[in-house]
C-alpha positions in Angstrom: 0.1 -0.2 0.1 1.4 3.1 -1.1 2.2 6.0 1.2 3.2 9.4 1.4 4.9 11.3 4.4 4.1 15.1 4.8 6.3 17.7 6.6 5.8 20.8 7.9 8.3 23.5 9.8 6.5 26.7 11.6 8.1 28.6 14.0 7.2 26.7 16.6 7.3 22.8 16.0 7.8 20.4 13.3 4.9 18.4 12.3 4.5 15.6 10.4 1.7 13.3 8.4 1.4 10.1 7.2 -1.1 9.3 4.4 -2.2 6.4 3.0 -2.6 7.2 -0.7 -5.3 4.6 -1.4 -8.0 5.6 1.2 -6.5 8.9 1.5 -6.7 8.7 5.3 -4.1 10.0 8.0 -2.2 6.9 9.2 -0.2 9.3 11.7 -0.2 13.1 12.7 3.0 14.1 14.7 4.6 17.1 15.7 7.9 18.1 17.8 7.2 21.6 20.0 10.7 23.3 20.0 10.1 24.5 22.9 8.6 21.0 25.0 11.2 19.0 23.2 14.5 21.0 22.6 13.8 24.4 24.3 16.0 23.9 27.4 19.0 22.9 24.9 18.9 25.8 22.6 17.8 28.7 24.5 14.5 28.8 22.4 11.0 30.7 23.3 7.9 29.8 21.4 10.8 28.4 18.3 13.0 31.3 18.6 16.3 32.6 20.6 15.4 35.8 23.0 16.3 39.1 21.1 16.4 42.4 22.7 15.3 44.0 19.3 11.4 42.5 18.8 11.8 42.7 14.9 14.3 40.1 15.1 13.4 36.1 15.2 15.9 33.7 14.6 16.1 30.2 15.4 19.2 28.0 15.6 19.2 26.1 12.5 21.0 22.8 14.3 17.6 22.7 16.3 15.4 21.7 13.2 17.7 19.5 11.8 17.5 17.7 15.7 13.8 18.1 15.5 13.7 16.2 12.1 15.6 13.2 13.6 13.5 13.2 16.7 10.3 13.2 14.2 11.5 10.2 12.3 12.2 8.6 16.1 8.9 9.3 17.0 7.3 7.9 13.4 9.9 4.7 13.9 8.2 3.8 17.3 5.1 4.0 16.6 5.3 1.6 13.8 
């Protein structure tokens, strides 16, 4: 049975949805919240680094890569 994996990277999380292409049903819908899972390590709040200038919003790219690793590990553990 064919599947498709969709990824969505937003400011605060990385999400995945696995679709069964035959039935068009979502098999898995899962997210990694940056603050919850990686905030302490990267010092982010709402997915971004603190900055004195409220117009500046930056996120550590390494955090995105680690979130992808966590997301794929979570999906693997769910079968």
